[in-house]
C-alpha positions in Angstrom: 0.0 0.0 0.0 2.5 2.6 -1.1 1.4 6.0 -2.4 -2.2 5.8 -1.2 -3.7 8.9 0.3 -7.2 10.2 1.3 -9.1 13.1 2.7 -12.0 13.2 5.1 -15.1 15.5 4.7 -16.9 16.2 8.0 -19.8 18.7 8.1 -18.7 20.5 4.8 -15.1 20.8 5.9 -12.4 18.8 4.2 -9.1 17.7 5.8 -5.8 18.0 4.1 -4.7 14.9 2.2 -2.9 12.4 4.3 -1.2 9.0 3.6 -3.0 5.8 4.4 -0.7 3.1 5.8 -3.1 0.4 6.7 -6.2 -1.4 5.3 -7.1 -2.5 1.9 -8.6 -0.8 -1.2 -11.4 -1.8 -3.4 -9.1 -2.4 -6.3 -7.3 -5.1 -4.4 -8.0 -8.8 -5.3 -8.1 -9.5 -1.6 -11.0 -7.2 -0.9 -13.8 -9.8 -1.4 -12.0 -12.2 1.0 -11.5 -9.5 3.6 -15.2 -8.5 3.3 -16.3 -12.1 4.1 -14.1 -12.2 7.2 -15.6 -8.8 8.2 -19.3 -9.8 7.7 -19.1 -13.4 8.9 -20.1 -12.6 12.5 -23.1 -10.6 11.4 -24.2 -13.6 9.3 -23.8 -15.9 12.3 -25.8 -13.6 14.6 -28.6 -13.2 12.1 -29.0 -16.7 10.9 -31.3 -18.1 13.6 -33.5 -21.0 12.4 -35.2 -21.3 15.7 -36.6 -17.8 15.2 -37.3 -18.4 11.5 -34.7 -15.9 10.4 -32.2 -16.7 7.6 -29.5 -14.8 5.9 -29.2 -14.9 2.1 -26.2 -13.4 0.4 -24.5 -13.1 -2.9 -21.1 -11.4 -3.1 -21.8 -8.2 -1.0 -25.6 -8.1 -1.2 -27.2 -9.4 2.0 -30.9 -10.0 2.7 -32.5 -11.1 5.9 -35.5 -13.5 5.4 -37.9 -13.7 8.3 -41.1 -15.8 8.2 -43.7 -17.1 10.5 -45.5 -20.4 10.9 -48.9 -18.9 10.0 -49.5 -17.4 6.6 -51.2 -14.3 7.9 -48.2 -13.5 10.1 -45.9 -13.3 7.1 -47.1 -9.9 6.0 
């Protein structure tokens, strides 16, 4: 990660550019793998079959599916 820099914009004020020495950028081939490590705990917490809640995901799109045992309660 050499030569990467960024600025922050907070309430209409922008900081001076500063170098970034940690992390990963979207153009890195490792980004999808790092995202899976980052989001894995969320998936584990939300996927609760006993409560009829499931997590469905594809790449970086995530949906929570919740359903009841009675048709009328599914609305």
